[in-house]
Backbone as CSV, one residue per row, in Angstrom:
resi,resn,N_x,N_y,N_z,CA_x,CA_y,CA_z,C_x,C_y,C_z
1,MET,-15.768,14.601,16.042,-15.914,13.444,15.159,-15.041,12.284,15.664
2,ARG,-15.643,11.118,15.741,-14.931,9.945,16.248,-14.547,9.031,15.084
3,LEU,-13.264,8.787,14.934,-12.758,7.969,13.846,-12.154,6.688,14.397
4,LEU,-12.251,5.609,13.606,-11.570,4.363,13.940,-10.441,4.158,12.946
5,LEU,-9.231,4.053,13.451,-8.051,3.786,12.636,-7.632,2.340,12.849
6,VAL,-7.554,1.584,11.770,-7.103,0.194,11.839,-5.808,0.097,11.045
7,GLU,-4.698,0.017,11.756,-3.359,0.069,11.155,-2.390,-0.696,12.044
8,ASP,-1.675,-1.683,11.474,-0.791,-2.502,12.302,0.633,-1.985,12.365
9,ASP,0.987,-0.992,11.562,2.322,-0.397,11.631,2.303,0.662,12.734
10,ARG,3.077,0.417,13.786,3.012,1.281,14.964,3.465,2.706,14.675
11,MET,4.498,2.866,13.861,4.981,4.208,13.558,3.947,4.997,12.749
12,ILE,3.386,4.339,11.729,2.380,5.006,10.907,1.131,5.303,11.728
13,GLY,0.687,4.308,12.504,-0.512,4.497,13.309,-0.383,5.641,14.296
14,ALA,0.753,5.699,14.970,0.968,6.761,15.948,0.993,8.130,15.276
15,GLY,1.618,8.199,14.105,1.692,9.470,13.381,0.320,9.941,12.928
16,ILE,-0.482,9.009,12.409,-1.824,9.371,11.956,-2.692,9.806,13.133
17,GLN,-2.638,9.037,14.215,-3.453,9.371,15.380,-3.099,10.755,15.922
18,LYS,-1.821,11.041,16.030,-1.382,12.335,16.550,-1.784,13.457,15.602
19,GLY,-1.552,13.251,14.300,-1.844,14.299,13.336,-3.327,14.630,13.267
20,LEU,-4.176,13.598,13.247,-5.613,13.847,13.174,-6.153,14.412,14.491
21,HIS,-5.542,14.011,15.596,-5.934,14.584,16.886,-5.653,16.086,16.901
22,GLN,-4.534,16.500,16.339,-4.198,17.921,16.272,-5.186,18.689,15.394
23,ASP,-5.824,17.987,14.455,-6.825,18.617,13.589,-8.229,18.544,14.181
24,GLY,-8.335,18.066,15.429,-9.601,18.113,16.127,-10.425,16.835,16.108
25,PHE,-9.839,15.737,15.605,-10.571,14.477,15.554,-10.222,13.594,16.755
26,THR,-11.199,12.804,17.181,-10.957,11.763,18.173,-10.684,10.471,17.416
27,VAL,-9.508,9.891,17.625,-9.089,8.729,16.847,-8.827,7.553,17.768
28,GLU,-9.631,6.494,17.615,-9.365,5.236,18.304,-8.530,4.367,17.371
29,TRP,-7.415,3.876,17.861,-6.463,3.146,17.016,-6.428,1.674,17.422
30,ILE,-6.659,0.796,16.464,-6.626,-0.651,16.670,-5.688,-1.265,15.645
31,GLU,-4.910,-2.270,16.049,-3.872,-2.822,15.180,-4.222,-4.176,14.576
32,ASP,-5.374,-4.726,14.892,-5.730,-6.081,14.480,-7.112,-6.085,13.827
33,GLY,-7.260,-6.838,12.741,-8.520,-6.868,12.023,-9.679,-7.420,12.835
34,ILE,-9.451,-8.488,13.577,-10.523,-9.088,14.373,-10.944,-8.149,15.505
35,ALA,-9.960,-7.520,16.151,-10.285,-6.560,17.212,-11.075,-5.378,16.648
36,ALA,-10.735,-4.977,15.424,-11.474,-3.884,14.790,-12.911,-4.299,14.502
37,LYS,-13.107,-5.527,14.063,-14.456,-6.028,13.798,-15.310,-5.976,15.064
38,LEU,-14.729,-6.384,16.188,-15.451,-6.347,17.457,-15.775,-4.915,17.865
39,ALA,-14.815,-4.017,17.657,-15.041,-2.612,18.015,-16.167,-2.017,17.180
40,LEU,-16.210,-2.367,15.904,-17.251,-1.859,15.019,-18.632,-2.406,15.385
41,GLU,-18.666,-3.603,15.941,-19.935,-4.193,16.365,-20.468,-3.518,17.628
42,LYS,-19.558,-3.033,18.466,-19.967,-2.490,19.765,-20.128,-0.972,19.759
43,ASN,-19.410,-0.285,18.878,-19.342,1.166,18.931,-19.759,1.802,17.617
44,SER,-20.025,3.086,17.682,-20.394,3.863,16.499,-19.255,4.838,16.170
45,TYR,-18.899,4.895,14.896,-17.836,5.792,14.437,-18.337,6.614,13.261
46,ASP,-17.748,7.784,13.097,-18.123,8.652,11.985,-17.385,8.291,10.705
47,LEU,-16.226,7.649,10.842,-15.426,7.293,9.661,-14.431,6.210,10.040
48,LEU,-14.137,5.326,9.086,-13.178,4.243,9.278,-11.963,4.470,8.390
49,LEU,-10.783,4.501,8.998,-9.512,4.550,8.285,-8.931,3.144,8.319
50,LEU,-8.779,2.520,7.153,-8.526,1.079,7.121,-7.308,0.721,6.286
51,ASP,-6.326,0.095,6.936,-5.212,-0.522,6.215,-5.708,-1.869,5.689
52,LEU,-5.049,-2.372,4.648,-5.478,-3.654,4.083,-4.689,-4.837,4.621
53,GLY,-3.378,-4.688,4.795,-2.560,-5.799,5.257,-2.564,-5.899,6.766
54,LEU,-3.596,-6.536,7.313,-3.769,-6.590,8.769,-3.617,-8.010,9.296
55,PRO,-3.130,-8.154,10.530,-3.170,-9.474,11.173,-4.586,-9.781,11.627
56,GLY,-4.898,-11.063,11.741,-6.203,-11.467,12.248,-7.271,-11.528,11.191
57,MET,-7.479,-10.449,10.487,-8.465,-10.387,9.405,-7.997,-9.365,8.388
58,ASP,-7.941,-9.766,7.135,-7.494,-8.864,6.085,-8.435,-7.667,5.973
59,GLY,-7.863,-6.519,5.589,-8.653,-5.303,5.510,-9.826,-5.393,4.553
60,LEU,-9.632,-6.030,3.404,-10.728,-6.166,2.444,-11.857,-7.027,3.013
61,GLU,-11.471,-8.075,3.748,-12.482,-8.927,4.382,-13.256,-8.139,5.427
62,LEU,-12.541,-7.332,6.196,-13.194,-6.510,7.203,-14.122,-5.488,6.542
63,LEU,-13.659,-4.881,5.454,-14.487,-3.914,4.741,-15.763,-4.560,4.218
64,ALA,-15.626,-5.747,3.636,-16.800,-6.458,3.136,-17.779,-6.751,4.264
65,GLU,-17.257,-7.115,5.427,-18.106,-7.398,6.581,-18.834,-6.131,7.037
66,VAL,-18.118,-5.019,7.036,-18.728,-3.740,7.417,-19.914,-3.429,6.523
67,ARG,-19.742,-3.602,5.220,-20.826,-3.275,4.289,-21.959,-4.308,4.370
68,ARG,-21.633,-5.564,4.645,-22.679,-6.590,4.774,-23.611,-6.300,5.942
69,THR,-23.065,-5.697,6.988,-23.873,-5.400,8.177,-24.685,-4.119,8.010
70,GLY,-24.518,-3.450,6.887,-25.333,-2.269,6.602,-24.779,-0.964,7.111
71,LYS,-23.556,-0.955,7.644,-22.967,0.297,8.117,-22.647,1.182,6.911
72,ILE,-23.065,2.450,7.005,-22.888,3.353,5.867,-21.836,4.428,6.130
73,MET,-21.090,4.305,7.219,-20.063,5.308,7.497,-19.021,5.305,6.379
74,PRO,-18.406,6.450,6.096,-17.364,6.506,5.072,-16.162,5.646,5.463
75,VAL,-15.539,5.033,4.468,-14.343,4.222,4.687,-13.242,4.731,3.765
76,LEU,-12.124,5.138,4.372,-10.952,5.572,3.628,-9.880,4.507,3.780
77,VAL,-9.530,3.859,2.687,-8.491,2.836,2.700,-7.132,3.501,2.598
78,ILE,-6.223,3.129,3.509,-4.851,3.634,3.481,-3.928,2.415,3.426
79,THR,-3.189,2.287,2.353,-2.447,1.045,2.150,-1.244,1.246,1.255
80,ALA,-0.301,0.317,1.345,0.856,0.321,0.458,0.575,-0.410,-0.843
81,ARG,-0.572,-1.063,-0.948,-0.938,-1.773,-2.172,-1.336,-0.750,-3.234
82,ASP,-0.439,-0.508,-4.182,-0.673,0.585,-5.114,-1.051,0.132,-6.516
83,ALA,-1.272,-1.158,-6.730,-1.692,-1.621,-8.051,-3.118,-1.151,-8.333
84,VAL,-3.379,-0.805,-9.589,-4.712,-0.342,-9.960,-5.763,-1.394,-9.615
85,SER,-5.429,-2.678,-9.810,-6.387,-3.748,-9.508,-6.751,-3.762,-8.027
86,ASP,-5.774,-3.468,-7.151,-6.060,-3.414,-5.717,-7.029,-2.287,-5.399
87,ARG,-6.814,-1.130,-6.043,-7.702,0.007,-5.805,-9.114,-0.290,-6.276
88,ILE,-9.210,-0.875,-7.446,-10.530,-1.213,-7.981,-11.245,-2.177,-7.053
89,GLN,-10.520,-3.179,-6.576,-11.130,-4.154,-5.672,-11.604,-3.492,-4.391
90,GLY,-10.779,-2.622,-3.823,-11.165,-1.944,-2.595,-12.400,-1.077,-2.772
91,LEU,-12.459,-0.336,-3.874,-13.611,0.515,-4.136,-14.857,-0.320,-4.395
92,ASP,-14.685,-1.426,-5.106,-15.834,-2.293,-5.393,-16.387,-2.936,-4.127
93,VAL,-15.512,-3.266,-3.204,-15.968,-3.891,-1.955,-16.737,-2.898,-1.089
94,GLY,-16.418,-1.591,-1.227,-17.180,-0.620,-0.459,-16.422,0.570,0.081
95,ALA,-15.139,0.726,-0.304,-14.387,1.888,0.140,-14.911,3.147,-0.548
96,ASP,-14.840,4.270,0.157,-15.258,5.552,-0.418,-14.093,6.320,-1.009
97,ASP,-12.891,6.044,-0.533,-11.694,6.712,-1.055,-10.505,5.814,-0.766
98,TYR,-9.381,6.116,-1.422,-8.213,5.233,-1.398,-6.966,6.096,-1.398
99,LEU,-6.113,5.937,-0.409,-4.893,6.727,-0.296,-3.703,5.789,-0.157
100,VAL,-2.740,5.928,-1.069,-1.589,5.030,-1.109,-0.442,5.593,-0.266
101,LYS,0.156,4.744,0.550,1.322,5.123,1.350,2.555,5.218,0.447
102,PRO,3.480,6.117,0.764,3.413,7.141,1.820,2.571,8.335,1.371
103,PHE,2.019,9.062,2.333,1.196,10.220,2.010,1.451,11.302,3.059
104,GLU,1.049,12.522,2.719,1.168,13.642,3.640,-0.027,13.646,4.581
105,LEU,0.225,13.939,5.851,-0.870,13.984,6.814,-1.896,15.050,6.441
106,GLY,-1.433,16.121,5.820,-2.354,17.169,5.399,-3.357,16.670,4.382
107,GLU,-2.882,15.840,3.451,-3.789,15.283,2.451,-4.763,14.305,3.103
108,LEU,-4.266,13.489,4.016,-5.149,12.551,4.717,-6.250,13.301,5.444
109,SER,-5.883,14.349,6.169,-6.867,15.117,6.919,-7.885,15.759,5.985
110,ALA,-7.412,16.251,4.839,-8.322,16.875,3.878,-9.313,15.858,3.319
111,ARG,-8.823,14.655,3.037,-9.725,13.621,2.513,-10.736,13.184,3.568
112,VAL,-10.304,13.111,4.823,-11.230,12.785,5.908,-12.331,13.838,5.986
113,ARG,-11.941,15.106,5.944,-12.937,16.178,6.008,-13.906,16.104,4.828
114,ALA,-13.362,15.821,3.634,-14.211,15.741,2.446,-15.226,14.605,2.572
115,LEU,-14.769,13.438,3.055,-15.677,12.306,3.213,-16.743,12.591,4.266
116,LEU,-16.363,13.271,5.331,-17.335,13.596,6.374,-18.354,14.620,5.872
117,ARG,-17.894,15.554,5.039,-18.832,16.514,4.455,-19.875,15.791,3.605
118,ARG,-19.397,14.866,2.773,-20.319,14.145,1.902,-21.292,13.297,2.724
119,ALA,-20.777,12.697,3.795,-21.626,11.842,4.629,-22.683,12.641,5.379
120,SER,-22.443,13.924,5.576,-23.391,14.753,6.312,-24.638,15.050,5.505
121,GLY,-24.605,14.711,4.197,-25.774,14.912,3.357,-25.918,16.315,2.836
122,ARG,-24.845,17.106,2.912,-24.933,18.465,2.410,-25.167,18.440,0.907
123,SER,-26.229,19.085,0.449,-26.599,19.001,-0.956,-26.378,20.298,-1.720
124,GLU,-26.135,21.390,-1.014,-25.896,22.646,-1.722,-24.428,22.744,-2.094
125,SER,-23.787,23.857,-1.780,-22.395,24.038,-2.170,-21.525,23.059,-1.392
126,ASP,-20.984,22.039,-2.072,-20.142,21.062,-1.402,-18.858,21.697,-0.891
127,ILE,-18.325,22.610,-1.680,-17.094,23.293,-1.283,-17.233,24.773,-1.635
128,GLN,-17.012,25.636,-0.656,-17.003,27.080,-0.889,-15.592,27.572,-0.648
129,PHE,-14.996,28.192,-1.653,-13.634,28.705,-1.522,-13.607,30.102,-2.102
130,ALA,-13.422,31.098,-1.198,-13.470,32.498,-1.605,-14.782,32.735,-2.363
131,ASN,-14.714,33.220,-3.599,-15.937,33.493,-4.365,-16.295,32.368,-5.325
132,ILE,-15.740,31.180,-5.077,-16.010,30.010,-5.916,-16.847,29.015,-5.124
133,ALA,-17.909,28.507,-5.733,-18.718,27.440,-5.142,-18.674,26.235,-6.068
134,LEU,-18.404,25.081,-5.504,-18.326,23.846,-6.284,-19.414,22.899,-5.811
135,TYR,-20.255,22.433,-6.743,-21.376,21.548,-6.443,-21.048,20.169,-7.001
136,GLU,-20.705,19.253,-6.096,-20.135,17.987,-6.538,-21.155,17.075,-7.202
137,ARG,-22.371,17.030,-6.665,-23.362,16.100,-7.233,-23.713,16.450,-8.674
138,THR,-23.834,17.743,-8.948,-24.189,18.176,-10.303,-22.976,18.605,-11.120
139,ARG,-21.806,18.588,-10.482,-20.552,18.969,-11.149,-20.662,20.364,-11.765
140,ARG,-21.195,21.272,-10.956,-21.277,22.668,-11.385,-20.313,23.508,-10.570
141,VAL,-19.872,24.623,-11.171,-19.017,25.584,-10.490,-19.549,26.980,-10.777
142,THR,-19.589,27.817,-9.739,-19.969,29.207,-9.946,-18.868,30.122,-9.424
143,LEU,-18.760,31.276,-10.048,-17.835,32.335,-9.644,-18.661,33.580,-9.396
144,ASP,-18.672,34.059,-8.153,-19.530,35.187,-7.767,-20.988,34.912,-8.126
145,GLY,-21.379,33.641,-7.986,-22.748,33.265,-8.249,-23.083,32.979,-9.697
146,GLU,-22.158,33.227,-10.604,-22.393,33.003,-12.022,-21.757,31.676,-12.445
147,PRO,-22.482,30.883,-13.250,-21.930,29.576,-13.657,-20.702,29.716,-14.539
148,VAL,-19.772,28.792,-14.353,-18.538,28.738,-15.148,-18.435,27.348,-15.747
149,GLU,-18.212,27.271,-17.042,-18.099,25.985,-17.726,-16.669,25.458,-17.612
150,LEU,-16.518,24.303,-16.974,-15.221,23.648,-16.855,-15.267,22.303,-17.564
151,THR,-14.110,21.878,-18.051,-14.018,20.522,-18.579,-14.047,19.552,-17.396
152,PRO,-14.347,18.277,-17.627,-14.353,17.313,-16.518,-13.042,17.282,-15.739
153,ARG,-11.905,17.329,-16.431,-10.619,17.295,-15.734,-10.360,18.588,-14.980
154,GLU,-10.760,19.719,-15.528,-10.604,20.982,-14.815,-11.431,20.960,-13.529
155,PHE,-12.644,20.434,-13.609,-13.494,20.325,-12.420,-12.814,19.468,-11.355
156,ASP,-12.307,18.310,-11.752,-11.683,17.394,-10.789,-10.437,18.023,-10.165
157,LEU,-9.639,18.701,-10.978,-8.435,19.345,-10.455,-8.800,20.464,-9.491
158,LEU,-9.804,21.255,-9.847,-10.245,22.329,-8.955,-10.684,21.762,-7.610
159,ARG,-11.473,20.698,-7.638,-11.947,20.093,-6.388,-10.780,19.630,-5.521
160,ILE,-9.816,18.960,-6.141,-8.659,18.460,-5.387,-7.921,19.601,-4.700
161,LEU,-7.730,20.704,-5.421,-6.935,21.810,-4.889,-7.681,22.585,-3.805
162,ILE,-8.980,22.876,-4.014,-9.666,23.724,-3.038,-10.185,22.932,-1.843
163,GLU,-10.136,21.592,-1.920,-10.440,20.791,-0.728,-9.359,20.953,0.331
164,GLN,-8.154,21.321,-0.106,-7.030,21.437,0.814,-6.225,22.692,0.491
165,PRO,-6.834,23.874,0.660,-6.141,25.123,0.323,-4.889,25.314,1.160
166,GLY,-3.868,25.846,0.524,-2.602,26.076,1.212,-1.677,24.886,1.230
167,LEU,-2.175,23.709,0.806,-1.335,22.509,0.750,-0.732,22.389,-0.644
168,VAL,0.585,22.279,-0.705,1.263,22.146,-1.983,1.183,20.693,-2.451
169,LEU,0.666,20.498,-3.653,0.564,19.168,-4.245,1.462,19.103,-5.476
170,THR,2.270,18.080,-5.543,3.166,17.925,-6.675,2.382,17.500,-7.919
171,ARG,3.017,17.642,-9.068,2.368,17.199,-10.300,2.087,15.704,-10.234
172,ALA,3.026,14.936,-9.669,2.827,13.494,-9.555,1.619,13.176,-8.674
173,GLN,1.439,13.901,-7.580,0.289,13.672,-6.704,-1.020,14.017,-7.407
174,LEU,-1.007,15.103,-8.168,-2.209,15.497,-8.897,-2.542,14.485,-9.989
175,GLU,-1.522,14.007,-10.680,-1.750,12.987,-11.703,-2.316,11.716,-11.084
176,GLU,-1.805,11.368,-9.903,-2.297,10.180,-9.190,-3.776,10.327,-8.865
177,ARG,-4.169,11.519,-8.379,-5.559,11.747,-8.016,-6.458,11.785,-9.246
178,LEU,-5.960,12.358,-10.331,-6.783,12.518,-11.531,-6.897,11.238,-12.348
179,TYR,-5.786,10.504,-12.431,-5.740,9.370,-13.345,-5.571,8.023,-12.656
180,GLY,-5.362,8.028,-11.336,-5.225,6.775,-10.614,-3.974,5.995,-10.963
181,GLY,-2.900,6.681,-11.324,-1.639,6.002,-11.617,-1.555,5.428,-13.003
182,THR,-2.479,5.802,-13.891,-2.446,5.294,-15.256,-1.176,5.739,-15.958
183,GLU,-0.509,4.806,-16.607,0.720,5.140,-17.316,0.391,5.819,-18.637
184,GLY,1.370,6.569,-19.154,1.210,7.182,-20.455,0.528,8.536,-20.420
185,VAL,0.388,9.149,-19.238,-0.213,10.468,-19.133,0.765,11.500,-19.672
186,GLU,0.286,12.384,-20.536,1.158,13.412,-21.089,1.680,14.309,-19.981
187,SER,2.953,14.644,-20.060,3.633,15.318,-18.957,3.136,16.732,-18.705
188,ASN,2.517,17.374,-19.706,2.119,18.771,-19.521,0.628,18.955,-19.275
189,LEU,-0.123,17.869,-19.062,-1.569,17.999,-18.922,-1.970,18.800,-17.681
190,ILE,-1.274,18.600,-16.573,-1.601,19.353,-15.366,-1.445,20.840,-15.627
191,GLU,-0.364,21.219,-16.301,-0.139,22.622,-16.624,-1.266,23.167,-17.504
192,VAL,-1.745,22.354,-18.425,-2.845,22.771,-19.305,-4.112,23.026,-18.496
193,TYR,-4.422,22.119,-17.572,-5.628,22.289,-16.750,-5.497,23.493,-15.816
194,VAL,-4.322,23.686,-15.245,-4.096,24.841,-14.381,-4.291,26.129,-15.172
195,HIS,-3.751,26.176,-16.377,-3.912,27.359,-17.232,-5.390,27.622,-17.497
196,GLY,-6.147,26.559,-17.781,-7.570,26.720,-18.038,-8.322,27.251,-16.828
197,LEU,-7.990,26.741,-15.646,-8.662,27.207,-14.428,-8.324,28.665,-14.132
198,ARG,-7.084,29.042,-14.317,-6.701,30.434,-14.088,-7.429,31.362,-15.053
199,LYS,-7.559,30.948,-16.286,-8.231,31.767,-17.296,-9.700,31.950,-16.970
200,LYS,-10.340,30.910,-16.462,-11.783,30.953,-16.214,-12.150,31.480,-14.825
201,LEU,-11.255,31.279,-13.840,-11.611,31.590,-12.458,-10.723,32.642,-11.804
202,GLY,-9.701,33.094,-12.524,-8.834,34.123,-11.967,-7.407,33.652,-11.810
203,THR,-6.487,34.522,-12.121,-5.066,34.128,-12.094,-4.545,33.880,-10.688
204,GLY,-5.248,34.404,-9.684,-4.776,34.213,-8.316,-5.255,32.936,-7.663
205,LEU,-6.054,32.141,-8.381,-6.632,30.936,-7.780,-5.589,29.892,-7.426
206,ILE,-4.675,29.621,-8.330,-3.691,28.549,-8.146,-2.298,29.150,-8.210
207,LYS,-1.542,28.920,-7.173,-0.169,29.425,-7.106,0.812,28.312,-7.442
208,THR,1.755,28.623,-8.313,2.822,27.678,-8.634,3.953,27.846,-7.634
209,ILE,4.310,26.773,-6.962,5.449,26.779,-6.041,6.609,26.142,-6.796
210,ARG,7.529,26.973,-7.253,8.575,26.520,-8.151,9.352,25.341,-7.568
211,GLY,9.465,24.299,-8.361,10.202,23.112,-7.956,9.423,22.166,-7.076
212,LEU,8.190,22.556,-6.675,7.398,21.717,-5.778,6.070,21.309,-6.392
213,GLY,5.234,22.289,-6.744,3.938,21.936,-7.296,2.989,23.107,-7.273
214,TYR,1.714,22.837,-6.916,0.669,23.845,-6.964,-0.138,23.832,-5.674
215,MET,-0.720,25.007,-5.356,-1.653,25.058,-4.236,-2.718,26.117,-4.517
216,ALA,-3.889,25.929,-3.921,-4.970,26.882,-4.065,-4.755,28.047,-3.116
217,THR,-4.964,29.248,-3.633,-4.858,30.462,-2.817,-6.106,31.289,-3.039
218,HIS,-6.272,32.330,-2.230,-7.444,33.176,-2.386,-7.440,33.850,-3.743
219,VAL,-8.600,33.883,-4.365,-8.728,34.454,-5.701,-8.541,35.957,-5.648
220,THR,-7.779,36.449,-6.625,-7.570,37.905,-6.722,-7.966,38.363,-8.110
């Protein structure tokens, strides 16, 4: 898979390029918005990793240009702009996902894989984890082939965890993914959803890493 990374911070860019290369991706790294626009006109990429604060051409302007030209490749915005209004604007312009700096390379890689899976047009089991199948378009979940009724938040939490099995996610990271940084979230809601998933899908599904967070493990 060939990815285009547009990031003007040399330390961040080098880290992302190295990390994704280790995960098997080919990453072309460009530091300027105008140069990225030219590269997109000349070459084909499977996914675009896009910072917003770029020299030459702002990331949102570049994203709008990408969508105006009809390119349908997934776009993952990676930026320090963490205001909800910034995220909404980025998604409205045409981003498929949004990751706020700083972030773990493991999470970035997992989101890249998820976006590429969706772009491949896979319509059956979007995610298969042990004996659990998650169908994203219809928001269904099965356990050993039998349907399991989940609440909307339980479904979203399950998807986040099994997209990146073995990766420990803090409660703050999970709240960010579920609620987009909305203030006033009750402090124990993640624990409530985890309890519900364990009850419905097995106690071995989600492991609590004391003092750190949660991760998906093989169901027992």
